[in-house]
C-alpha positions in Angstrom: 140.9 116.7 89.7 140.4 113.5 87.7 138.0 113.3 84.7 135.8 110.9 86.5 135.5 113.1 89.6 134.9 116.2 87.5 132.1 114.3 85.6 130.4 113.5 88.9 130.6 117.0 90.1 129.3 118.5 86.9 126.5 115.9 87.0 125.5 117.0 90.5 125.3 120.7 89.9 123.8 120.8 86.4 120.2 122.1 86.8 117.4 120.1 85.4 113.8 121.1 84.8 111.5 119.1 87.2 108.3 120.6 85.8 108.2 122.5 89.1 111.5 124.3 89.5 115.0 124.0 88.2 116.9 121.5 90.4 120.3 119.8 90.2 120.8 116.1 89.4 120.9 114.0 92.6 118.0 115.9 94.1 115.8 113.9 96.6 112.4 115.6 96.8 109.4 115.0 99.1 105.9 116.4 99.1 102.9 116.1 101.4 99.5 116.0 99.7 95.9 116.2 100.9 94.1 114.7 97.9 94.4 113.3 94.4 94.3 116.8 92.7 97.4 117.9 94.6 99.2 114.7 93.6 98.2 115.2 89.9 99.3 118.9 90.0 102.8 117.8 91.0 103.3 114.5 89.2 102.1 115.4 85.7 104.4 118.4 85.1 107.2 116.5 86.9 107.1 113.5 84.5 106.2 115.7 81.4 109.5 117.5 82.0 111.3 114.2 82.4 110.0 112.7 79.2 110.8 115.9 77.3 114.3 115.9 78.8 114.8 112.4 77.3 115.0 110.8 80.8 113.8 107.4 81.7 110.9 107.6 84.2 109.4 105.4 86.8 106.1 106.1 88.6 104.8 103.9 91.4 101.2 104.9 91.9 98.2 104.3 94.2 94.9 105.9 95.2 93.9 108.7 95.3 95.9 109.1 92.0 96.4 105.6 90.8 98.1 104.1 87.8 95.1 104.5 85.4 94.6 108.1 86.6 98.2 108.9 86.0 98.2 107.4 82.5 95.1 109.4 81.5 96.5 112.7 82.9 99.9 112.2 81.2 98.3 111.1 78.0 96.5 114.5 77.9 99.7 116.4 78.7 102.2 114.5 76.5 101.2 114.1 72.9 103.1 110.9 72.2 102.8 109.4 75.7 101.5 106.0 74.4 104.6 105.6 72.2 106.9 106.6 75.1 105.2 104.1 77.4 105.3 101.3 74.7 109.1 102.0 74.3 109.4 101.9 78.1 110.8 105.4 78.4 108.2 105.6 81.2 106.9 102.7 83.4 103.8 103.1 85.6 103.3 100.5 88.3 100.6 99.9 90.9 102.2 100.2 94.3 101.1 96.7 95.3 103.1 95.1 92.6 106.2 97.2 93.3 106.8 97.5 97.1 107.0 94.5 99.4 104.4 96.2 101.6 103.4 93.0 103.4 106.8 92.1 104.7 109.9 93.5 106.3 111.7 96.3 104.5 115.3 95.6 103.3 116.5 99.2 102.9 119.8 98.2 101.4 118.4 96.0 98.8 115.6 98.4 97.9 117.9 101.4 97.6 120.5 99.5 95.6 117.9 98.3 93.2 116.6 101.8 92.6 120.1 103.2 92.1 121.0 100.5 89.6 118.0 101.7 87.5 119.8 105.0 87.0 122.8 103.1 85.6 120.5 101.0 83.3 118.8 104.2 82.1 122.1 105.8 81.1 123.3 102.5 79.5 120.1 102.6 77.5 121.0 106.0 76.0 118.8 108.2 78.2 120.0 111.5 79.7 119.1 110.3 83.2 116.4 108.8 85.4 113.6 110.2 87.5 111.1 108.5 89.8 108.1 109.1 92.0 106.4 106.8 94.5 103.3 107.3 96.6 104.2 106.2 100.2 100.6 105.7 101.3 101.1 101.9 101.5 103.5 102.2 104.4 102.4 100.6 107.8 103.3 102.2 111.1 105.6 99.2 112.0 107.5 99.8 108.7 108.1 103.5 109.3 111.6 103.4 110.9 113.0 100.9 108.3 111.6 102.9 105.4 113.1 106.1 106.7 116.4 104.3 106.7 115.8 103.5 103.1 115.1 107.1 102.4 118.3 108.2 104.0 120.2 105.6 102.0 118.7 106.8 98.7 119.6 110.5 99.6 123.2 109.5 100.0 123.2 107.3 96.9 121.7 109.9 94.6 124.8 112.2 95.0 126.8 112.2 91.8 124.1 110.5 89.8 122.0 111.7 86.9 118.8 111.0 88.8 115.9 112.9 90.6 113.5 111.2 93.0 110.2 112.5 94.4 108.5 110.8 97.3 104.8 111.6 98.0 103.4 111.3 101.5 99.7 111.7 102.4 99.1 114.4 105.1 96.4 112.3 106.7 98.9 109.6 107.5 101.6 111.8 108.9 101.8 113.6 112.2 104.3 116.5 112.9 107.1 114.0 114.0 106.6 112.1 110.8 106.8 115.3 108.7 110.1 116.2 110.4 111.4 112.6 109.8 110.7 112.9 106.1 112.0 116.4 105.5 115.3 115.6 107.3 115.9 112.8 104.8 115.3 114.8 101.7 117.2 117.6 100.0 114.1 119.5 98.9 110.5 119.8 100.2 107.7 120.8 97.8 105.2 123.3 99.2 102.0 124.8 97.9 102.3 128.4 96.7 98.6 129.1 96.1 98.6 128.1 92.4 100.8 125.0 92.4 103.9 123.4 93.8 107.3 125.0 94.4 110.6 123.6 95.6 111.9 124.6 99.1 115.5 123.5 98.9 117.8 123.4 101.9 121.0 125.5 101.4 124.5 125.2 102.6 124.8 128.6 104.4 123.1 129.9 107.5 120.7 132.1 105.7 119.6 129.3 103.4 119.2 127.0 106.4 117.0 129.5 108.2 114.9 130.0 105.1 114.4 126.2 104.7 113.4 126.0 108.4 110.9 128.7 108.0 109.4 127.1 104.9 109.2 123.7 106.6 107.5 125.3 109.7 105.0 126.8 107.2 104.4 123.4 105.8 103.6 122.1 109.4 101.2 125.1 109.8 99.5 124.1 106.5 99.1 120.5 107.8 97.6 121.8 111.1 95.2 124.0 109.2 94.2 121.0 107.0 93.5 118.9 110.1 91.5 121.6 111.9 89.3 122.1 108.9 88.7 118.4 108.6 87.7 118.2 112.3 85.3 121.2 112.1 83.7 119.7 109.0 83.2 116.4 110.9 81.6 118.2 113.9 79.3 120.2 111.6 78.2 117.0 109.8 77.6 115.2 113.1 75.5 118.2 114.4 73.4 118.3 111.3 72.7 114.6 111.1 71.9 114.3 114.8 69.4 117.2 114.6 67.6 115.6 111.7 67.3 112.3 113.5 66.5 113.6 117.0 62.9 113.8 118.3 63.7 116.2 121.2 66.4 118.5 122.5 67.1 115.9 125.2 67.6 113.2 122.6 69.8 115.5 120.5 72.0 116.5 123.5 72.5 112.9 124.5 73.3 111.6 121.0 75.4 114.5 120.0 77.5 114.4 123.2 78.0 110.7 122.7 79.3 111.2 119.2 81.6 114.1 120.1 82.9 111.9 122.9 83.7 109.1 120.5 85.4 111.5 118.1 87.4 112.9 121.0 88.5 109.5 122.3 89.7 108.5 118.9 91.6 111.7 118.5 93.2 111.3 121.9 94.4 107.8 120.9 95.8 109.1 117.6 97.8 111.9 119.1 99.0 110.1 122.3 102.8 110.1 122.2 102.9 112.0 118.9 101.5 109.0 117.0 99.1 109.3 114.1 98.0 105.7 114.0 95.8 103.6 116.3 95.3 99.8 116.6 91.8 98.6 115.6 91.6 96.4 118.7 92.3 99.5 120.9 89.5 101.4 119.1 87.1 98.5 119.9 88.2 98.1 123.5 88.0 101.8 124.1 84.4 102.0 122.7 83.1 98.9 124.6 84.9 99.7 127.9 82.3 102.2 129.1 79.7 99.5 129.3 79.1 97.0 132.2 81.2 94.0 132.8 78.1 91.9 132.4 77.7 93.2 128.8 81.3 92.8 128.0 81.1 89.1 129.0 78.8 88.7 126.1 81.4 90.1 123.6 84.1 88.2 121.8 86.7 89.8 119.6 89.2 88.1 117.3 91.6 89.3 114.6 95.2 90.1 113.8 97.0 93.3 114.7 95.8 96.1 112.4 96.7 99.8 112.6 94.7 102.6 111.1 95.9 106.0 110.0 94.2 109.2 111.1 91.4 109.5 108.5 90.3 105.8 108.6 90.6 105.7 112.4 88.3 108.8 112.9 85.7 107.5 110.5 85.8 103.9 111.7 85.8 105.0 115.3 82.5 106.8 114.7 81.1 103.7 113.0 82.1 101.6 116.0 80.4 104.1 118.3 77.1 103.9 116.3 77.2 100.1 116.2 77.8 99.9 119.9 75.1 102.4 120.7 72.6 100.5 118.6 73.6 97.3 120.3 73.1 98.9 123.7 69.6 100.3 122.8 68.2 97.5 120.7 70.6 94.7 120.2 73.0 92.2 121.7 74.2 94.5 124.5 70.7 95.5 125.6 69.1 94.3 128.9 67.1 91.7 126.9 70.3 89.8 126.3 72.2 88.6 123.3 75.8 88.0 122.2 78.2 90.1 120.1 81.0 88.6 118.0 83.5 90.9 116.2 85.9 89.4 113.8 88.4 91.0 111.4 91.1 89.9 109.0 93.5 91.2 106.5 92.5 90.6 102.9 94.2 91.3 99.6 92.8 94.8 99.3 92.7 95.8 103.0 90.6 95.0 106.0 87.5 92.7 106.3 85.5 93.5 109.4 82.4 91.7 110.6 80.0 92.7 113.4 77.6 89.9 114.4 74.8 90.2 116.9 73.1 86.9 117.9 70.1 85.9 120.0 68.5 89.3 119.8 65.3 88.3 117.9 64.4 91.5 116.0 60.7 91.8 115.3 61.2 93.8 112.1 63.6 95.9 110.0 64.2 99.5 111.2 61.4 101.8 110.0 63.8 104.5 108.8 67.5 104.9 108.2 69.1 106.2 111.5 72.2 108.3 111.6 74.3 105.2 112.4 72.9 103.3 109.4 73.6 106.4 107.2 77.1 106.6 108.6 77.9 103.0 107.7 76.0 102.8 104.3 76.8 106.2 102.9 79.6 108.0 104.8 82.1 105.1 105.1 82.0 104.3 101.4 82.4 108.0 100.5 85.2 108.8 103.0 87.1 105.5 102.9 86.0 103.7 99.7 84.5 101.0 102.0 82.1 98.3 101.0 79.3 98.0 103.5 76.6 95.2 103.7 74.1 95.4 106.6 71.5 92.8 107.3 69.0 92.9 110.1 68.5 89.2 110.5 65.7 87.8 112.8 68.2 87.1 115.5 70.2 90.3 115.2 72.3 92.7 113.1 75.1 91.5 110.9 77.4 94.2 109.4 80.2 93.3 106.9 82.6 96.1 106.2 85.6 96.0 103.8 88.0 98.9 103.9 90.9 99.5 101.5 94.2 99.8 103.4 97.3 100.8 101.6 
């Protein structure tokens, strides 16, 4: 065996501390997180170990654990963090400045660029190179190309002094997506009750069975997470509807309508195993139940935009409340009026405008209805949305801006 080949082999099998478990150089890790705390619990020890191992580090961050959050957490965990960042042992970038999220993905160029960074780290005197990226920016139409990039990185890592961790948000991944991701990584991180642990795929049959069982456990955790979210949403809907209903009949009608809206959105999300839905499809689905005469008074315009599971469920409910209000009191009521719905992509996400005209409201609503609460309070809380609602003399105008990764 040549010296060069022996060096590559030794590099591949030498265990390194990841801050989670001992793993060999060349490991390609993935994790599925539910919130910012879970991201922090993996990323901070991961990079702390890398800095202490004298490795060069690259973190590409975004909400719910953004670049500023990461700096603060690492500063608390690593005593001389500021010096290390100043000397560029670690670089922390916002995802929007790193990935070309708005365009086509060139998997070969992206992978080659990442792998060259390992060579530059070693040329700079570091022991190796470790990375982490939050993949929450990925659009549905980019998924296949990005998984090609992931596969190319997995192949390219072999024989390199490099470890790479990719973080995927559970709310944006369905079971087929989870399987896509774990098949393109050597190691899947799983929650063990107190933190994260590595579930590495092995070479023999026993190891493969163990890895399969662990990954099925991960899918079960994802299902449990989604069921809990759905039950919490139903509980919130029931409580809010009861508080705003004047009679059992009104409660029954309103609650059934809201559960129906939730169910329709869920059906669109899970059709064909997909976990995304087009905004236009959400709108057309909500307005389709009303008469052709009303729909002739509706105009919609905007580019193709897809929403992941969490924003689609919340925004689907918001559309239901806006539509219900328009049927009862606004542009779609028997008194007449027109509804214009316009949306556009903006720098930080989606700008959505709901404009009712020729309605001639006599006054502002006397109290905040559930629909108004949903838009003004729940959307900002769940999605980080900015909501501006104006009850103008000729009808409601609602401006909603939603961050989209």
